[in-house]
Structures are given as structure tokens and as C-alpha cells.
N, C-alpha and C positions, 0 to 999 in steps of 0.2 A: 489487642494483647492476647497472646495464646493462653489457654486455660492451664492451670498448674497440672503437672503430670505426676502420677504415682510412681515412686521409685521402682524401676524394673528389676526384679529378681525373682527367683523361683519361690513360689508359695504353694503349699499343698491345698488342693481343693477341700471344701468343707466336707464333702462326702467321704474323703479319705480319713479325715480326722474323726468323723462320727464312727465309721466302721472300725477304725483302729481302737477307739475307746470301747466299742462293743466287743471286739475280739479280746481286749484285755479283761473286760468283765466276764467273758466266757471262760477265759483261761483261769480265772480265780477259783471257781469251784473245782476244776480239774486239778489245780495245784494243791488245793486243800486235801482232796482225796489221796493224791499221791503222797503228800506229806504224812498223813496219818497212817497210811499203809506202810510207809518206810519206818515210822516209829514203832509200829506193831511187828515189824519184820515180816510182813505178809508179802509173799512173792507170787501167789496164785493169781489167776485172772480175776478181773473185777466181777463182782456179783451183779445180780439183776437190779438190785436197788441202786447201786452205784451207777450202772449204765443208764438206768432210767433217769436218775437225777441229772446226769450229764446231758442226756437227750432232751430233757425238759429245758435245761439251761440253754442248749443250742437253739431250740425252737423259740424260746422267749427272746433270745438275742436276735434271731432273724426277724421276728415280729417287730421288735423295737427298731431295728434298722429300717424296716419297711415304713413304720410310722414316721421316723425321722425323715426319710426320703420324701414321703408324701406331704408332710406338714412343714418342712424346713428347706431342705436342699432343692426340692422340685420347685416350690413357689419362688425361691430366690432366683434360680436359673430362669424361670419364666419371666420374672420381672426384669432381669438383665436383658433377655431377648426382646421384651417389649420396649425397653428403653432404646435399644439399637434400632428397632423398627420405626419408632417415633422420630428418631434422629434422621432417618432416611426418608420417611414418608409424610412427616408432619401430621396435620389434623386427621388425615385418613387412617392413620395407624393408631389413633388414640382409642383404645378399647380395654376392657378389664381382662387381666390374665385369666386363663381357665382354672388355674389353681391359686388359692389364696392362703392355704395353710393355717397357721395359728392366727389368733385375733390380732396380735401385734403386726404380723406380716400383712394381714388384710388391711389394717389401718395404714401401714406404710404404703401399700399399693394404691389405696384411695388417695392418700396425700400426694403421691407421685403423679397420679392421673390428674388431680386438681391443679397441681403445679404445671404439668405439661399443657393443660387446657389454657391456663392463664398466659403461659409463655407464647402459645400459638396465637391466642387472641391479641396479645401485645404485638406480635410480629405483624399480624394483619392490620392492627391499628396504625402501627408505624408506617407500613406501606401505603395505606390509605391516606394517612396524614401527610406523608411526603408528597403524594400526588396532589393533594389539596393545596399544600404550601407552594408547590411549583406553579400551580395555576394562579393562586392569589398573588404571588410575586411577579409573575409574568405580565399581568395586565398593566399595573402601574409602570413597570420598567419599559414596556413597549410604548406606553403613552409618553413617558419622559424622553425616550430616545427619539420618537417621532417629532415631538415638539422642539427638541434641541436641534434636530436636523433642519427643520423648517426655519428656525431662527438663524441658523448658520448660512443657509443657501438662499432663502427667499428675501426679497425686499418687501417690507410690509409697513403698514402704518403703526403709529405709536399705540393705537388702541388694540390692534391685532397682536402686537408684540406683548402688550401687557396681559392680554387674554391667554396667550401661550405660556407666559411666565407664571401666571396664576395657576394654570393646569399643572405645571411642573412642581410648584410648591405644594399643591394639594396632593399630588401623587407621592411626593417625598414624605409628606406628613402621614399618608396612608401606610407607606413602607415602614416608617418609624413606629406607627401604631402596631403593625403586624409583628415587628421585631420585639416590641415591649410585651405583647401578648405571648409570643413564643417563649420569652424569658420567664414569664409567670407560669406558663404551662410546664416548662422544664422543672421549675421549683415545685410545682404541684405534685409531680410524680415522686418526689423525695420528701418524706415526712420531716418537717422542721422540728426542732426541739420544743416539745410541748411543756412549757413552763407554767401554763395555766393563765387564763385571762377571763374576765367577766364581760358579759354583754354590755353592761353600763359603760365600762372603760372603752370598749371597742366602739360603742355608739358615739362617745365624745370625740374620738379620733375621726370617725366618719363624718361628723358634723363639720369639723374643721375643713375637710376636703370638699364638702358640698354645702357651702354657706347659703346658697340660694334655696335649699330644700330644708323643710322642717323635719327633723328626725327625732322620733320619740321612742324610748325604750321602756317597757313595762314588765312586771312580773319578776322572775328570778334573775334580776340583772347582776347580782353580786356572786352568783354561783359560778365557780371556776370550771371551765371546760378544758379538755386535753388538746389545746391548740396554743401556739405561740401568738403573740400580738400580730406579728407579720402575716402569719397564715390566716388568722381571723380577719385581718384588714383586707387581704386579697379577696376572700370569699365575699364579705359584705360590700367591699368596694365595687366589685363587678355587678352585684345586684343593684347597688345604688346608681351606678353608671347607666344600667339599662332603664331604671325608673326615670332618671333625669332625661334620657334620650327620648323617652316616650311621653314626655310632658308632665311628669309627676311633680307636685309641689310639696307633698308630704309622704314620709316613709315611716311606717310604724313597725316596731320590732317587739314582739311579745314572747316571753320565755316562760316555760313551765317544765318541771321535771317529769320524765317518763322513763321508768325502769332505771337503767344505768346511764341514761343520757339526758341531754337538755333539748327540749323541742322548742325551736325558735320559728315563729311565723313572721315572715317579712312581707308586708303588704303595702302597696302604694295606691295613689289615686290617679294614676296616669291613664293612657288610652287602653291599656290591657293587651291581651294576646288573642288574636282571632282564633275561632274554633279550628280552622284549617291548619294553623301553625302550632297548635299545642303539642302535637306529637314530635315536632321537629326542633323544639327550642334548645335541646341539649346536643344536637348534632353539630359536629365541628364545621365551622365556617358558614352555618346557616344564619342569614341575617336579612331583614327587610329594609335595612338602611345602608346598603352597599354604596349607593350614589353619594351619601353624605359621610362616608368614611367608616361605616360599621364593619367590623372584622368577623363577627359571628363566633368569636372564641370565648367571650366572657363567661357565659353559663357553663360551657364545657370545662373551663379552667376551675370555676367554683366547684363543679361536680368532682373533678379529679382531685382537687385539694382536700375536699371532705372525705372522699373514699380512701385517700392515702393515710388519713388519720383515723379511719374506722367509722366515719360518719356517712351520711347520705343526704340527698336533696330531692325534692319532688315538687311538681307544679300542682297547686291546689285550685279548685273551682273558685271563682270570684265574680260577684255581681258587678263590681267596679274595679278597674285597675288590674294589677297582677298580684298574685299571692303565692309565695313559695314556703314550703315546710323544710326546715333544716333539723336533722337529728345529729347532735354532736356529743361524743362521749364525754362523760364527766372526768375531771382530773382525779386520779386515784388518791385516796387518803394516805398520808405519810405513815 
């Protein structure tokens, strides 16, 4: 869908308006002088004092115009030019304008640069993500197609036929898992209504989905965080899925207040994460369980969901199992 367009009609530049106002201000003392001379019936030429006053007014007007140009119109034009350059050149054109002007314009320029950086990062992420998705979908689709062609064309034993059918079912399940993760990721980028939920309530829902695992919540379990139950369930659900897939039988959730947020440590007793993989766990599609159906998207989705709501997640050192730190904003007081 095309972006909304500003109604096209003639509009005066800001510099014109500024200088028109300044000329009007300059005309005011001249008009006052002429008015009083008319009242006094004076027709002689203006005196030195009057000319000096008008000269001072002219100089002050020019100085004021220069200040306006330097602090307002110039920085605005520079920001407009920078916007057009970023639109054409992308990340390479992201740099601070040479003129910042007033404090408000400097803040506006910085906000614009931050927004441009986020948009470029988002574009790069989408491009990289699309390439990863294409690769991840291509492998099971190729396998399904190859197995189906062999089933159609080749004469094979019942055992071989069952083996190929098993591969098809496994690849179809992998595709379904990828699509489910993609759905969660799409929802993670859009903050859900944060009606408030406590860790204790979320842990109860998590226990129902993972009956084979012991889930214990301690600390500030009744403190409401700025997440919906659905969003909290997605975050904790992916962490619990990872724990279960790595052989954990117990998941501990401990909550404590820190500043304006709730710090939640999620620790399990599973196999843990090897030192070589610790820096990769949040990368999209990184998984050590690809053969058994892992998609490598769970932690990335949890990270995106928390960041969309103003939170964050980090991997903590752990002597046993895996341990993650979640910082979740508290629900504002009514």
C-alpha cells in the first residue's frame, strides 16, 4: 500500500515566513517614528537619533534573521536533505547532519537517526530472515518431493515404502513446526495488549503444557508484569521447550524486583549449553537438534517478544543445565 501523500498545494517556505515577520517587526519602529512626526506636523528630515534608532532596528533584525536561519531553517533543511539521502543510500547515508540548531531540533535529528537505524536493521533482518526461511523450507520440501517420486515410480518392498512414508511424515511435521514458529515470530514483533500477568499464574499454565517436567516458581510470583498471558506463555513456553528437549526434568523460575522491572531467572537441570554455542543461542535458525526436528527459532522468538514489550533476555553462567535472565517491565500502577 502506498504511503499517504501530503496534499499538493503552494506553501510558503519557513524562511519566507520568518523574514516576513522580521520585516514587519522592522517596519514597526519606522511606522512609530512617522506617526509621531505626523502628529507633531514635522516635515523636516529625520534627525540623527531617529536614523540611529532605525539603523539599530535594521541591524538587530538582520542578526535575528541570521540566528533563525542558523538555528531553525538551516537545520530543518539539512534534516530533510539527510532524509532523502537515507532513502536513496540506506545505511551508508546514516550520519548526523552538520547543523543541529536548537535543542528540540537536535533531539528530533537524533530521534530520526535512531529510527532510520532501526528501520535499516529491520530491513537487513528481514532479508537475512527470508534467506534462512527459504533454506529451511527447501530442505524438507526437497526430501518430501524426492520420497514421493520414488514411491510413485519405483517398485519397493513394504519396509522401504514405510521408511519413505516415515520420512515424508517427519518432514511434514518439520514444516508444520516451522510455520508455527513463524506465526509466533510475527506476533512477537507486534506488542500484544499488556493486561498484566503474574509469574505464578504463568507457571501454572506452563505446568499444564509440560506435565512431565517439575516447574517451580518462587519469589515475586504475584507481581504483575506488562505482558499479556499469551505473550508470557510464548516466552516461557519456548524456554521450557528448550529445557525439555535437552533432557531437563525440573525448571525453576525465581522472580525479584529490580528497578522498574521484574527479574526472572529461568534455570533447568538439563544438559546445558556448550561453551562454543553460548554466543549463538539467539541467532535465528541456530540449533543443535536439526535432525530431530529443531527449528532454532525458539529463543529468537522469546527475545523478540520481550524486546517488543520493553524487556530483554540474556544467557547466564550455570554450573549445571541452562540459566536465562529475563527483565520484564512491571505493569504501571493505575
